[in-house]
C-alpha positions in Angstrom: 22.1 -172.2 -95.0 20.8 -175.4 -94.1 19.4 -174.7 -90.5 16.9 -176.1 -88.3 14.0 -174.9 -88.0 11.0 -175.3 -84.8 8.2 -175.9 -87.5 5.0 -176.4 -85.0 2.0 -174.4 -85.2 -1.3 -175.1 -82.9 -4.5 -173.6 -83.7 -6.1 -171.9 -81.2 -9.1 -174.0 -81.2 -6.9 -177.1 -80.7 -6.7 -178.7 -77.3 -3.2 -178.8 -75.4 -3.3 -182.2 -75.2 -4.9 -183.1 -79.2 -2.7 -184.9 -81.7 -0.7 -182.7 -83.2 2.4 -183.6 -85.8 6.2 -183.6 -84.5 7.9 -181.3 -87.2 11.4 -180.8 -85.2 12.6 -179.2 -88.4 12.0 -178.4 -92.2 13.4 -181.8 -93.2 10.8 -184.3 -90.4 7.7 -184.9 -89.9 6.2 -187.7 -87.7 2.2 -188.0 -87.9 0.1 -189.7 -84.5 -0.4 -192.2 -87.3 3.1 -193.2 -87.3 4.1 -192.0 -90.7 7.1 -190.4 -90.9 7.9 -187.8 -93.8 11.4 -186.8 -95.3 11.6 -183.8 -97.5 14.0 -184.1 -100.5 15.9 -180.4 -100.4 17.8 -181.2 -104.0 16.7 -182.2 -107.3 16.8 -185.7 -108.5 18.3 -186.1 -111.7 19.9 -189.8 -111.6 22.1 -189.1 -109.3 20.5 -190.6 -106.4 19.8 -187.7 -103.6 16.4 -189.5 -103.0 17.9 -192.3 -101.6 21.1 -190.6 -100.3 20.0 -187.6 -98.2 17.2 -189.6 -96.6 19.9 -192.2 -95.5 22.0 -189.7 -93.7 18.8 -188.4 -92.2 17.7 -192.2 -91.3 21.1 -193.0 -89.8 20.1 -191.1 -86.9 16.4 -190.8 -86.5 16.4 -195.1 -86.1 13.3 -194.6 -88.5 11.9 -197.7 -89.9 12.2 -197.7 -93.8 8.4 -198.7 -94.1 7.2 -195.7 -92.0 9.0 -193.3 -94.3 7.2 -191.3 -96.8 9.5 -188.9 -99.3 8.5 -185.3 -99.7 9.9 -183.2 -102.6 10.9 -179.6 -100.8 9.9 -176.7 -102.9 11.4 -172.8 -102.5 9.6 -170.3 -99.6 8.0 -171.7 -96.6 9.8 -173.6 -94.3 12.3 -173.9 -97.0 13.1 -170.2 -97.3 16.7 -170.5 -95.7 17.9 -173.6 -96.6 19.6 -174.4 -100.2 17.5 -176.4 -102.9 19.6 -175.0 -105.9 21.4 -179.0 -107.3 25.0 -178.1 -108.2 28.7 -178.4 -107.7 28.7 -182.1 -106.4 27.6 -180.7 -103.5 24.5 -182.7 -102.8 26.1 -185.0 -99.6 28.8 -182.6 -99.1 26.2 -179.6 -98.6 24.1 -181.7 -96.2 25.9 -184.3 -94.4 25.8 -182.3 -91.1 22.8 -181.1 -91.3 20.7 -184.1 -92.0 22.4 -185.6 -89.6 21.7 -183.5 -87.0 18.3 -183.1 -87.8 17.6 -186.5 -87.4 19.5 -186.7 -84.2 17.7 -184.1 -83.3 14.4 -186.0 -83.5 15.5 -188.8 -82.0 16.9 -187.2 -78.5 13.1 -185.7 -78.5 11.3 -188.9 -78.9 13.3 -190.6 -76.2 13.0 -188.0 -74.2 9.0 -187.8 -74.7 9.2 -191.5 -74.0 11.3 -191.4 -71.2 9.1 -188.5 -69.7 6.1 -191.0 -69.5 7.6 -193.9 -68.9 9.2 -191.5 -65.5 12.6 -193.1 -66.4 16.1 -191.3 -67.3 16.1 -190.9 -71.0 19.7 -192.7 -71.2 17.9 -196.0 -70.4 15.9 -195.7 -73.7 17.4 -196.3 -76.7 15.7 -195.3 -80.6 15.3 -198.6 -82.5 13.0 -199.4 -85.9 10.7 -196.7 -85.8 10.7 -197.1 -82.2 11.7 -196.3 -79.1 12.1 -198.8 -76.4 13.1 -199.0 -72.7 16.0 -201.3 -72.4 15.4 -202.3 -68.7 11.8 -202.9 -69.1 11.1 -203.5 -73.1 8.7 -200.9 -73.2 8.5 -199.7 -76.1 6.5 -197.2 -78.2 6.4 -195.9 -81.9 7.4 -192.9 -82.9 3.8 -191.8 -84.0 2.4 -192.8 -80.5 5.3 -190.1 -79.3 5.1 -188.0 -81.7 2.2 -185.3 -80.0 4.1 -185.2 -76.9 8.0 -184.4 -78.2 6.2 -181.5 -80.5 5.5 -180.0 -77.4 8.9 -180.2 -76.2 12.5 -177.7 -76.4 14.5 -178.3 -79.8 17.9 -178.9 -78.4 20.7 -176.8 -80.0 24.0 -179.7 -79.9 22.1 -183.3 -79.9 24.5 -185.8 -79.8 25.7 -187.5 -83.6 26.9 -191.4 -84.0 30.3 -191.6 -84.4 32.0 -193.5 -88.1 32.3 -197.0 -86.1 28.7 -196.8 -84.8 26.8 -196.5 -88.1 24.3 -199.0 -89.4 23.4 -197.4 -92.5 25.6 -195.1 -93.8 28.6 -197.0 -95.6 25.9 -200.0 -96.6 24.5 -200.6 -100.1 21.4 -199.4 -100.2 18.8 -199.8 -103.2 17.5 -196.5 -105.0 14.0 -196.1 -102.8 12.2 -194.3 -106.5 14.1 -197.2 -108.4 10.6 -199.5 -109.1 8.6 -196.4 -109.6 10.7 -195.1 -112.2 11.5 -198.4 -114.1 7.3 -199.1 -114.0 6.8 -195.4 -115.1 4.6 -194.5 -112.1 7.6 -191.8 -111.3 6.3 -188.3 -112.7 9.0 -186.2 -114.4 8.3 -183.4 -116.3 6.9 -184.4 -119.0 4.3 -186.3 -117.5 2.7 -183.8 -115.5 -1.3 -183.3 -116.3 -3.0 -180.4 -115.0 -7.1 -179.9 -115.7 -7.6 -178.0 -118.9 -4.2 -177.9 -119.6 -2.6 -177.0 -123.9 0.8 -177.6 -125.2 3.3 -175.6 -127.1 6.1 -175.3 -128.6 8.2 -172.6 -129.9 9.5 -171.4 -132.9 13.2 -169.8 -132.0 15.6 -167.9 -133.5 17.8 -169.4 -135.0 20.8 -167.1 -135.5 23.2 -165.7 -131.9 21.8 -162.2 -130.7 19.0 -162.0 -134.1 15.5 -161.1 -133.1 11.9 -161.5 -134.8 10.6 -159.4 -137.1 7.3 -160.9 -138.0 5.3 -164.1 -138.3 2.2 -165.1 -139.9 0.1 -167.4 -137.9 -2.8 -167.9 -140.5 -1.4 -171.2 -141.7 -0.7 -172.4 -138.5 -3.7 -172.1 -137.2 -5.2 -173.8 -139.7 -4.1 -176.8 -138.3 -6.5 -178.7 -136.6 -6.1 -178.4 -133.1 -3.6 -175.5 -132.8 -5.7 -172.6 -130.3 -3.0 -169.7 -130.3 0.3 -168.4 -131.8 1.9 -166.0 -129.7 5.0 -164.1 -129.8 7.3 -164.5 -126.8 10.0 -162.2 -125.4 11.7 -164.5 -122.6 13.9 -167.1 -122.6 17.4 -167.0 -124.5 16.2 -166.3 -127.7 12.7 -165.5 -127.4 10.4 -166.5 -130.8 7.0 -167.8 -131.3 5.1 -170.4 -129.3 2.3 -172.4 -131.1 -0.3 -173.5 -128.6 -2.8 -176.8 -129.2 -4.8 -179.1 -127.9 -1.8 -181.8 -128.0 1.8 -182.0 -128.9 1.4 -183.0 -132.2 -0.6 -180.2 -133.2 1.6 -177.8 -132.2 4.2 -179.1 -133.9 2.7 -179.6 -137.0 1.4 -175.7 -136.5 4.9 -175.0 -136.4 6.3 -176.1 -139.3 3.4 -174.3 -141.0 4.3 -171.1 -139.0 5.6 -168.2 -141.4 8.6 -165.8 -139.3 10.7 -163.6 -140.2 14.1 -162.7 -138.4 16.8 -160.2 -138.3 19.7 -162.5 -138.0 22.2 -159.4 -136.5 25.7 -159.2 -136.2 26.6 -162.7 -135.3 25.1 -164.6 -138.8 28.2 -165.2 -140.1 29.9 -167.0 -136.5 31.8 -170.1 -137.3 33.1 -172.6 -134.7 35.8 -173.6 -136.6 37.4 -170.3 -137.5 36.6 -169.3 -134.3 38.6 -172.0 -132.7 41.6 -171.0 -135.0 41.5 -167.8 -133.7 42.1 -169.1 -130.2 45.1 -170.8 -131.9 46.2 -168.0 -132.9 46.0 -166.4 -129.1 48.8 -168.5 -128.3 51.4 -166.5 -128.4 50.2 -163.3 -127.4 51.3 -161.1 -124.8 47.9 -158.6 -124.1 44.6 -159.7 -122.8 46.3 -162.8 -120.4 45.9 -163.0 -116.6 48.2 -164.7 -114.6 47.1 -167.8 -112.7 50.6 -169.8 -111.4 53.6 -168.7 -110.5 56.1 -170.7 -109.0 60.4 -170.4 -109.6 61.3 -169.0 -112.4 59.8 -171.3 -115.4 60.9 -169.4 -118.5 64.4 -169.0 -117.3 64.6 -172.8 -116.6 62.6 -173.5 -120.2 65.6 -171.6 -121.8 68.2 -173.8 -120.2 67.1 -177.4 -120.5 68.4 -179.7 -122.2 65.2 -181.3 -123.4 61.6 -179.4 -124.1 58.8 -180.6 -125.3 55.0 -178.9 -126.1 51.8 -179.2 -127.5 48.8 -177.3 -128.3 45.2 -179.7 -127.2 41.7 -178.7 -128.2 38.6 -179.6 -126.8 35.1 -178.2 -129.1 32.0 -177.7 -128.1 29.8 -179.7 -126.1 25.9 -179.8 -125.8 24.1 -181.0 -122.8 22.1 -183.8 -124.8 20.1 -185.0 -121.5 17.3 -187.6 -122.0 14.6 -185.5 -121.2 14.6 -182.3 -123.3 13.7 -178.9 -121.0 10.2 -178.1 -120.6 7.9 -176.5 -118.4 4.1 -176.1 -117.5 3.0 -173.2 -116.0 -0.8 -172.1 -114.8 -0.9 -168.2 -114.5 -3.6 -167.1 -112.3 -4.7 -163.4 -111.3 -3.0 -163.4 -108.4 -1.0 -166.5 -108.3 0.7 -168.7 -110.4 1.4 -172.5 -110.0 4.7 -173.9 -111.8 5.7 -177.3 -112.5 9.4 -178.0 -113.9 12.4 -180.5 -113.8 14.5 -178.2 -112.4 18.3 -177.5 -110.6 17.4 -174.3 -109.4 14.1 -173.8 -108.2 15.0 -170.6 -106.5 15.8 -169.0 -109.6 12.7 -170.4 -111.3 10.4 -168.8 -108.2 12.7 -165.5 -108.6 12.3 -165.1 -112.4 8.8 -165.9 -112.5 7.6 -163.5 -109.5 9.8 -160.6 -111.1 7.9 -161.2 -114.7 4.2 -161.4 -113.1 4.6 -158.7 -110.8 3.6 -161.2 -107.5 5.6 -161.8 -104.4 6.7 -164.8 -104.0 4.6 -166.5 -101.6 1.8 -166.1 -104.5 4.0 -168.2 -106.9 4.8 -172.1 -106.1 6.8 -174.3 -108.0 6.8 -177.8 -108.0 10.2 -179.5 -108.6 9.8 -183.1 -110.6 12.3 -185.7 -111.3 14.6 -184.5 -113.9 15.6 -186.5 -116.8 19.4 -185.3 -116.8 20.7 -182.0 -115.8 24.4 -182.1 -116.3 24.1 -178.4 -115.6 22.1 -177.7 -118.2 18.9 -177.0 -116.1 21.0 -174.8 -113.5 19.3 -171.7 -115.8 15.6 -171.2 -116.4 15.0 -169.8 -118.8 12.6 -172.2 -120.3 10.4 -171.4 -117.5 9.9 -168.0 -118.2 8.7 -168.9 -121.3 6.1 -170.8 -120.2 4.9 -168.6 -117.6 4.9 -166.0 -120.3 2.8 -167.8 -122.8 0.3 -169.1 -119.7 -0.1 -165.6 -118.7 -0.8 -164.6 -122.6 -3.5 -166.8 -123.4 -5.1 -167.5 -119.7 -4.9 -171.2 -119.4 -2.1 -174.0 -118.2 0.4 -174.8 -120.8 3.0 -176.8 -121.0 6.1 -176.1 -123.2 7.8 -178.6 -124.7 11.7 -178.3 -126.8 12.1 -181.3 -129.2 14.9 -182.8 -129.4 16.3 -180.5 -132.2 15.3 -177.1 -129.9 17.3 -178.7 -126.7 20.0 -179.9 -129.3 20.6 -176.4 -130.7 19.1 -173.3 -128.9 20.2 -174.2 -125.1 23.7 -173.6 -123.4 26.7 -175.1 -124.5 30.2 -175.8 -123.1 32.7 -173.7 -124.5 35.3 -174.8 -126.5 39.0 -174.3 -125.3 42.5 -174.9 -126.1 45.4 -175.5 -124.0 49.3 -175.1 -125.0 51.5 -176.5 -123.1 55.4 -176.5 -123.1 57.4 -178.7 -120.9 61.4 -179.0 -120.0 63.7 -182.2 -118.6 67.2 -182.1 -117.2 69.7 -183.8 -118.2 68.8 -187.1 -116.0 65.0 -187.0 -117.3 63.9 -185.5 -114.2 60.9 -182.8 -114.9 62.0 -179.3 -114.2 59.4 -177.0 -115.5 56.0 -176.7 -116.3 54.2 -173.5 -118.8 50.7 -173.8 -119.4 48.0 -171.2 -121.2 44.5 -171.8 -121.3 42.4 -170.4 -123.7 39.1 -170.7 -123.1 35.2 -168.5 -122.4 33.7 -167.3 -119.6 30.2 -168.9 -118.6 27.8 -166.7 -120.1 25.0 -168.3 -118.2 26.2 -166.2 -115.2 26.8 -163.0 -116.7 29.9 -162.0 -118.5 32.8 -160.2 -116.4 32.2 -156.1 -116.6 35.1 -153.5 -117.4 35.9 -153.3 -113.8 36.1 -156.9 -113.1 38.6 -157.5 -116.6 41.1 -154.8 -115.4 41.7 -157.3 -112.2 44.7 -159.4 -112.9 43.5 -161.6 -110.3 40.0 -162.3 -111.3 40.9 -165.3 -112.4 43.3 -166.9 -110.3 41.2 -165.4 -107.1 38.3 -167.7 -108.2 40.5 -170.6 -108.5 40.4 -170.5 -112.2 40.8 -172.5 -115.0 40.1 -175.7 -112.8 42.8 -178.0 -113.4 45.1 -175.6 -114.1 45.1 -173.3 -111.2 45.3 -176.4 -108.7 47.8 -178.4 -110.7 48.8 -180.8 -108.4 52.1 -181.8 -109.4 55.1 -180.3 -107.9 57.5 -178.5 -110.7 60.5 -176.7 -109.5 59.2 -174.1 -111.8 55.4 -173.8 -112.9 54.0 -171.2 -114.7 49.9 -170.7 -115.6 48.0 -168.1 -117.5 44.8 -167.8 -118.7 43.2 -165.9 -122.0 39.2 -165.2 -121.9 38.1 -165.5 -125.8 33.8 -165.7 -125.5 32.2 -166.6 -128.6 28.5 -165.2 -129.6 27.5 -168.9 -128.6 25.7 -169.2 -125.0 27.8 -170.9 -122.7 26.9 -172.6 -119.1 28.3 -174.9 -116.9 28.6 -178.7 -118.5 29.3 -181.7 -116.1 32.6 -181.3 -114.4 32.7 -177.4 -115.8 35.9 -176.4 -116.6 38.2 -179.4 -115.3 37.6 -181.6 -118.9 39.7 -179.4 -121.4 42.3 -178.8 -118.9 42.8 -181.9 -117.5 42.5 -183.7 -120.5 45.5 -182.0 -121.4 47.4 -181.6 -118.6 47.2 -185.4 -117.9 48.4 -185.9 -121.8 51.0 -184.1 -121.5 52.3 -185.6 -118.4 52.7 -189.6 -120.5 53.7 -187.2 -123.1 56.7 -186.1 -120.7 57.1 -189.6 -119.3 57.9 -190.7 -122.8 60.3 -188.1 -123.4 62.1 -189.2 -119.9 61.7 -193.1 -120.5 59.7 -193.4 -117.7 56.6 -195.3 -116.7 54.1 -192.9 -116.7 52.7 -194.3 -113.4 55.6 -193.8 -111.5 56.6 -190.7 -113.2 53.6 -189.1 -111.6 54.0 -190.2 -108.2 57.2 -188.7 -108.5 55.8 -185.3 -109.2 53.6 -185.8 -106.1 56.7 -186.9 -103.9 56.9 -186.5 -100.6 53.0 -186.7 -100.8 52.9 -183.6 -98.3 49.6 -180.8 -99.0 49.7 -178.0 -101.6 48.2 -174.5 -100.5 47.5 -172.6 -103.1 45.5 -169.4 -101.6 42.3 -171.2 -100.4 43.0 -174.1 -102.0 44.8 -177.5 -100.3 45.6 -180.0 -102.5 46.6 -183.8 -100.1 49.3 -185.1 -102.9 49.6 -187.8 -100.7 45.5 -188.8 -101.0 46.2 -188.9 -104.6 49.4 -190.8 -104.7 47.0 -193.6 -103.1 44.6 -193.4 -105.3 46.8 -193.9 -108.2 48.8 -197.1 -106.5 45.3 -198.6 -105.8 44.3 -197.6 -109.5 47.0 -199.5 -110.8 47.0 -202.5 -108.7 43.7 -203.0 -109.4 43.9 -202.7 -113.4 47.2 -204.8 -113.3 49.4 -201.9 -114.5 52.3 -204.1 -114.4 50.6 -207.0 -116.4 50.5 -207.4 -119.8 47.7 -206.7 -122.1 46.5 -209.6 -124.7 47.8 -208.9 -128.3 45.9 -209.9 -131.5 46.7 -209.8 -135.1 43.8 -207.3 -136.0 44.2 -205.2 -132.9 46.7 -202.9 -130.9 46.0 -202.7 -127.3 47.4 -200.2 -124.6 46.7 -199.0 -121.0 46.3 -195.5 -120.0 46.5 -193.7 -116.4 45.3 -189.9 -115.4 44.1 -188.9 -111.9 42.3 -185.5 -111.0 41.5 -183.8 -107.8 37.9 -181.9 -107.7 37.4 -179.1 -105.6 40.2 -180.7 -103.2 38.0 -183.1 -101.7 37.5 -186.1 -104.1 40.6 -187.7 -105.7 40.5 -189.7 -108.4 42.2 -192.0 -110.7 41.3 -193.8 -113.8 43.5 -197.0 -115.9 41.4 -197.7 -119.0 41.8 -200.2 -121.6 41.8 -199.4 -125.1 42.7 -201.5 -128.0 42.5 -200.1 -131.9 41.8 -202.2 -135.0 45.0 -202.0 -137.0 43.2 -201.8 -140.6 40.1 -199.7 -138.9 41.3 -197.8 -136.7 38.1 -198.3 -134.7 38.5 -197.7 -131.0 36.9 -199.8 -128.4 37.5 -198.9 -124.8 37.0 -202.5 -122.7 37.7 -201.9 -119.2 37.8 -198.6 -116.8 39.0 -198.8 -113.4 38.4 -196.2 -111.3 39.8 -195.8 -107.9 38.7 -192.9 -105.7 39.1 -191.4 -102.3 36.1 -189.2 -101.4 36.0 -189.3 -97.4 32.7 -191.5 -96.1 31.0 -193.3 -98.8 27.4 -193.0 -97.9 25.8 -195.2 -99.9 28.7 -197.5 -102.3 25.8 -198.6 -104.6 25.0 -194.8 -105.7 28.9 -194.0 -105.9 29.1 -196.7 -108.5 26.3 -195.4 -110.5 27.6 -192.2 -110.2 31.4 -193.2 -111.3 30.0 -195.3 -114.1 27.7 -192.2 -115.3 30.3 -190.1 -115.3 33.1 -191.9 -117.1 30.4 -192.9 -119.9 29.9 -189.1 -120.2 33.2 -188.5 -120.7 33.6 -191.0 -122.7 30.9 -189.8 -125.2 33.1 -186.5 -125.3 36.2 -188.5 -126.1 35.4 -190.6 -128.8 31.8 -188.5 -130.4 30.8 -185.4 -129.1 31.5 -182.0 -131.0 28.8 -179.0 -131.3 29.8 -177.4 -134.7 28.4 -173.9 -135.8 28.1 -172.4 -138.9 26.5 -169.1 -140.7 25.8 -168.3 -136.9 23.7 -171.3 -135.7 24.4 -174.7 -134.7 24.8 -177.4 -136.9 24.1 -181.1 -135.2 20.4 -181.2 -133.8 19.8 -184.7 -132.8 21.5 -188.0 -131.1 22.2 -189.1 -135.1 24.6 -186.3 -135.7 25.6 -185.6 -131.8 26.3 -189.0 -130.8 26.9 -190.2 -127.3 28.2 -193.9 -126.2 25.6 -196.9 -126.3 25.4 -200.2 -124.7 27.3 -201.5 -127.7 30.2 -199.7 -126.4 30.2 -199.7 -123.1 33.5 -200.4 -120.7 33.4 -202.3 -117.4 33.4 -200.3 -114.9 35.2 -201.0 -111.6 34.7 -198.6 -108.6 37.0 -198.9 -105.8 37.0 -196.8 -102.9 39.5 -195.8 -100.6 38.4 -196.3 -96.8 37.9 -193.1 -94.8 36.0 -191.6 -92.3 36.6 -187.7 -93.6 33.5 -185.7 -94.3 32.0 -187.0 -97.3 33.5 -184.9 -101.0 31.2 -183.9 -104.0 31.4 -187.2 -106.1 28.7 -185.9 -109.1 31.4 -184.8 -111.3 34.9 -185.9 -110.5 34.9 -189.6 -112.4 34.7 -187.2 -115.4 37.7 -185.3 -116.6 40.3 -188.4 -116.2 38.3 -190.4 -118.9 39.8 -188.4 -121.6 43.1 -188.4 -121.2 43.2 -192.1 -119.7 41.5 -192.9 -122.8 44.5 -191.1 -125.2 47.5 -192.3 -123.4 46.1 -195.8 -123.9 45.8 -195.1 -127.5 48.9 -193.7 -127.7 50.2 -196.7 -126.0 48.7 -199.3 -127.8 49.3 -197.6 -131.4 52.1 -194.8 -131.0 49.8 -192.0 -132.2 49.3 -189.1 -130.0 45.8 -187.3 -130.7 45.2 -183.8 -129.3 42.7 -183.0 -130.2 38.9 -184.1 -129.4 37.1 -186.3 -130.6 38.6 -189.1 -130.7 38.3 -190.7 -134.1 39.3 -193.4 -136.6 40.0 -191.2 -138.6 42.8 -189.4 -136.8 44.4 -192.5 -135.8 44.8 -193.3 -139.8 46.2 -190.4 -140.5 
């Protein structure tokens, strides 16, 4: 809910004419000292919401940036009925109307206050750079001078919003408002929090999925200089033993000295390679399958088609691996609790803490710091109860830190996935049938379906799952898709772009395989399958094929799709294309230019052209950054990313064995936007899914080798 709230409190002892702040909504405060405070209702984790969200208010408010102070909203209080959760690429799309209305409300009330003081009609006045100006006489008053008078006015229900042609700020390139603080080290991330009397802690967690603590000997840990406490912790994903010290070095040395006995539980032999093999074996099963799409009669069309092709694609487990690992600072008192945490889900942090402590929500404060990356991992607040429980136990404020190894091995993971696709062409090479089976996992972070839910054959399709298969945009005469859920003991949760990366990798790669079989250009093959550019309706989902055609053509034009790439004696070059529709409101196409070493098989992605139609672009500079970061994120998974599990535990534990794209590997990224007056779509994850198939398709064009299993590594090309 993003409603407007009249938030004016006038103490009884204050005169009716005394200066007061103007707070026409929960988002805005104007003081008599001419300071404009704007509250940010999403978590900043690199996506730029502390610039984009204020821009939407400022467009209507007409304040001056020099007046503005940004404040981070906290759950409860004035924001009790306003969403603070940051997820689903929903920061801009979820606040666009509410924030513009908040700005317009304040503007109209300030104009009305000035008009009343001058005894003129409000229509003769305008808002301009933090002032109200009387056009006829050039009289001017600052927002601060008008704050008290405006605060005493009635809040209008429907203030007029600007038309797109009137925008002065939306659609312009604005530098990040917090950029200087971030690059100079002044910005406060979770690790930067310091509280008087604070201690530091790390935890030894059970290394086995489903295992539990049997016993521990704290004596050697307590003998390490600086170690103060060794405490068993029951909360979090696994529980464990916390070592608390005067500083992190002592805490980590104390943890090394700790002696712990674990019960490994029933999953001590879990092996991800064997689990993936079981998923492949499920391709032919008839039981436990859930229908997703059934257009026409795909099985009959496949049976009589003269040309058929099939392929199996796999996507491995992935870690989130944000630069700032999980951490939380908690200070639990007898009747209150204060928390400082980098989180995407502050409401969850508040609710979980209140439940644990048996305190009312009003007794708990959750301060949201900047996040050094989120990517969905910080949607679960498991690391908050750990710190709260520990602070309560030692009766001191404590900062609980996950080391890099902890963060890589003990969090939530993107589940692995297997896709089997079969396609058919008629005698003239036209595509006639598509059959896709997805074998994947539920996200255990949100709880697994119960028996009643499992009994509903529409359980997944009613929720539009799996993404990328359910909303397959292509106009096959016969299309069948189903889903086979297979859950492992691995804790799973949303990863940037959630369900789309595995299905889009398979779908867009296999389309190229079909185009090759038909002897057609992959771009033209897609456009023909999207003809006539109509709107596809599947339940509540709407896919505008015309918009998808447009971004495909734009990406092709800007990349020089029809032109020849340079060739050399030692490297083979190729281009690949892929596209996707993210949640019905963002359309993206990408072309990747890739070269492969003829001897070593080394892969270089030189250039990525990204074409986007996501409605109004509030801040082009911010959206370009989102496109670049999404492409680099997806490229890391394409070329490097994989988490293995052996003997019931994660194998990889640092960037040395879970590699990410480094600066010397990063391609040139060009982003092109389709001009639009549609309301903004959510773009934070849109650029991720197409990059893997675009690169895989380019590699095929360069080498003739089709790689269906990620990551794509030189050894797979050499074999």
